[in-house]
C-alpha positions as CSV (number, residue, x, y, z in Angstrom):
1,M,30.9,-19.5,37.7
2,A,27.5,-19.0,36.1
3,S,25.5,-15.9,36.9
4,K,22.3,-16.1,38.8
5,S,20.3,-15.1,35.7
6,N,21.9,-17.8,33.6
7,V,21.1,-20.4,36.3
8,L,17.6,-19.2,36.5
9,R,17.2,-19.2,32.7
10,D,18.5,-22.8,32.6
11,E,16.0,-23.9,35.3
12,I,13.2,-22.2,33.4
13,L,14.1,-23.9,30.2
14,Q,13.8,-27.2,31.9
15,L,10.1,-26.6,32.7
16,P,7.4,-28.1,30.5
17,P,6.1,-25.8,27.8
18,S,2.8,-25.2,29.6
19,E,4.6,-24.0,32.7
20,R,7.0,-21.8,30.7
21,L,4.0,-20.2,29.0
22,K,2.3,-19.5,32.3
23,L,5.5,-17.9,33.5
24,V,5.7,-15.7,30.4
25,E,2.1,-14.7,31.0
26,E,2.8,-13.8,34.6
27,I,5.9,-11.7,33.6
28,W,3.9,-10.0,30.8
29,D,1.1,-9.2,33.2
30,S,3.6,-7.7,35.7
31,L,5.0,-5.5,33.0
32,A,1.6,-4.3,32.0
33,T,0.9,-3.0,35.5
34,T,3.5,-0.3,35.0
35,P,3.7,0.4,31.2
36,E,5.5,3.6,31.8
37,S,8.5,1.7,33.1
38,V,8.8,-0.4,30.0
39,P,11.3,1.2,27.6
40,V,10.0,1.9,24.1
41,P,12.7,2.2,21.4
42,D,12.7,5.4,19.4
43,W,12.1,3.5,16.2
44,H,8.8,2.2,17.6
45,K,7.7,5.7,18.4
46,E,8.7,6.9,15.0
47,E,6.8,4.1,13.3
48,L,3.7,4.8,15.3
49,D,3.9,8.5,14.4
50,R,4.3,7.6,10.8
51,R,1.3,5.3,10.8
52,L,-0.8,7.9,12.6
53,E,0.2,10.6,10.0
54,S,-0.6,8.3,7.0
55,P,-3.1,5.6,7.9
56,A,-3.6,2.8,5.4
57,P,-6.4,3.5,3.0
58,G,-9.7,1.8,3.2
59,P,-11.5,0.0,6.1
60,G,-9.5,-2.1,8.5
61,K,-9.9,-5.9,8.7
62,N,-11.4,-7.8,11.6
63,W,-9.6,-10.7,13.3
64,E,-11.4,-13.4,11.3
65,Q,-10.2,-11.8,8.0
66,V,-6.6,-11.5,9.2
67,R,-6.6,-15.0,10.5
68,G,-8.0,-16.3,7.3
69,K,-5.4,-14.5,5.3
70,L,-2.6,-15.9,7.4
71,R,-4.0,-19.4,7.1
72,D,-4.1,-19.1,3.3
73,K,-0.5,-18.0,3.3
74,G,0.5,-21.0,5.4
75,S,-1.1,-23.6,3.0
């Protein structure tokens, strides 16, 4: 017998992409209301600490620059 979560997953996967995306957004928003309850792996914390201790040199890039670079890599 299939578990409830497997049945639910199968039903969700039958939804059109736009409805699945809306569901993902709603789930993400629900997690964002209580960020303290979302587990953060130790390796994430370690990586954040490392980056704070040794930030990349030079100025950061804005979204337009990052998007342009990604587009260049894709072509």
